[in-house]
C-alpha positions in Angstrom: 0.0 0.0 0.0 1.3 3.4 -1.0 1.7 6.0 1.8 0.4 9.6 1.5 4.0 10.8 1.4 4.9 8.5 -1.5 1.7 9.5 -3.3 2.5 13.2 -2.8 5.9 12.6 -4.3 4.3 11.0 -7.4 2.0 13.9 -7.7 5.0 16.3 -7.6 6.7 14.3 -10.3 3.6 14.4 -12.6 2.0 17.8 -12.3 -0.9 19.0 -14.4 -0.3 21.8 -16.8 -2.1 24.2 -14.5 0.0 23.0 -11.5 3.2 23.6 -13.6 2.2 27.1 -14.5 1.1 28.0 -11.0 4.3 26.6 -9.5 6.4 28.8 -11.9 4.7 31.8 -10.3 5.0 30.9 -6.7 8.2 28.8 -6.4 11.4 30.1 -4.8 9.6 32.8 -2.8 8.9 34.9 -5.9 5.3 35.6 -5.0 5.1 38.1 -2.1 8.2 36.4 -0.6 5.9 33.5 0.5 7.4 30.0 0.7 5.0 27.7 -1.0 5.3 23.9 -1.1 3.4 21.7 -3.5 1.6 18.4 -3.0 1.9 18.3 0.7 0.3 15.7 3.0 -1.9 17.4 5.6 -4.1 15.3 7.9 -6.2 13.1 5.7 -5.4 15.0 2.5 -2.7 16.0 0.1 -3.0 19.7 -0.7 -1.9 21.2 -4.0 0.0 24.2 -2.6 0.6 25.4 0.9 2.3 28.4 2.5 2.6 27.4 6.2 3.9 30.8 7.2 0.8 32.6 5.9 -1.5 29.6 6.7 -2.7 29.6 3.0 -3.6 26.6 0.9 -4.3 26.9 -2.8 -6.2 24.1 -4.5 -6.3 23.9 -8.3 -9.5 22.1 -9.4 -10.1 20.2 -12.6 -13.5 19.4 -14.0 -14.0 16.4 -11.8 -14.4 18.7 -8.8 -17.7 19.9 -10.2 -19.0 16.4 -9.3 -17.5 16.3 -5.8 -18.6 19.6 -4.3 -19.6 17.9 -1.0 -16.2 16.2 -0.6 -14.4 19.4 -1.4 -16.5 21.4 1.1 -15.7 18.8 3.9 -12.0 18.9 2.9 -12.0 22.7 3.0 -13.8 22.8 6.4 -11.3 20.4 7.9 -8.3 22.4 6.6 -9.9 25.6 7.8 -10.4 24.1 11.2 -6.6 23.7 11.3 -6.3 27.4 10.8 -5.7 27.6 7.1 -7.3 29.8 4.5 -8.3 27.6 1.5 -8.4 29.3 -1.9 -9.6 27.4 -4.9 -9.1 28.1 -8.6 -10.3 26.2 -11.6 -7.5 24.7 -13.8 -8.8 26.5 -16.9 -8.7 29.8 -15.1 -5.0 29.2 -14.2 -4.2 28.3 -17.8 -6.2 31.1 -19.5 -5.7 33.9 -17.0 -2.7 33.3 -14.7 -2.3 37.1 -14.1 -5.8 37.4 -12.9 -5.4 34.3 -10.6 -2.2 35.7 -9.1 -3.8 39.2 -8.6 -6.8 37.5 -6.8 -4.4 35.4 -4.7 -2.5 38.4 -3.6 -5.8 40.1 -2.6 -6.9 37.0 -0.7 -3.6 36.6 1.1 -3.4 40.3 2.0 -7.0 40.1 3.3 -6.3 36.8 5.1 
């Protein structure tokens, strides 16, 4: 049986196009000096991106998430109960409007 840590490593090695693009904008503290990590095990979940210092989680959602709103809501509530702000973007928004996504993320993080 594969562990969450092993699965997270596999996810890091095989990112989606949206994850690759987003990572290029937040890696190496280039976004507001925040240190983001990707595909990080947290409790029962593996989150797409997390900045522990600012207590922010960013989830990039593909089309399958339209069919699992209840699971996503439960996941978000559990992560928020750990003190994190959870921000979600659709993959197609990241791919077609990365500047708008980054602007929105900056607003969300500054409001945090």
